[in-house]
N, C-alpha and C positions, 0 to 999 in steps of 0.2 A: 251503727248509731250508738252513742253513749247511753248509759243508764240515766233515768230521770232522777233528779235530786229531790230529796224530801224538803219541804218548806221548813227552814230551821226554826223560825218563830213558833210554828205549830208543834214541832218536835219537842221543844222545851216545855210546852204547856200541857201536852196530852201524852198519855201512854196507853198502849194496847195491852190488854190482859191475855192470858193464855187461851181463854175461850173466845177472844175476839171483841170483847167489850172495850169501849174507849172511855177512859177515866180522866177526870180533871180535878184540880184543887178548887176548894171553895173560895169565893170572893168575900170581901168585907172583913178580912182578917188583919189587914195591915196597920190601920190606925183608927183613932176614935174608939178605943176599946173600953173606955171607962163606963160608958152608958150601956154596953152590951153585957148580958148576964154571963157568968162563968160557964153555965151549961151551953149557952149559944156559942161562946168562943171555943169551947172544948169540941163541939160538933163540927166546927170549921176545919179541924185537923184532918178529919176523914175525907177521903176522896169521894167524888160523886160520879155517877155514870152520865155521859153525855146523852142528851135526848135523841130519840130515833131520827127526828127531823134534821138535827145538826150532824149526826154521826157520819152520814154519807159524805158530807162536805169535808169534815175533818179527816176522814179515812183517805180521801183522795190526796190530801196534802201531806199525810204521813208517809206516803210512798209505799 
């Protein structure tokens, strides 16, 4: 039986760290940035950890 393929949409949006955490990019960074403070925009650059409730689901799709 062939290997299971990872879900390509998920693979592009999430990454797994060395310790096994699943990270994702922040939302709300793409447009309508004029009303958002520079500090807020700056913080969108950092990755955030996926919540425990969602991590199991994402992990299954990453393969």
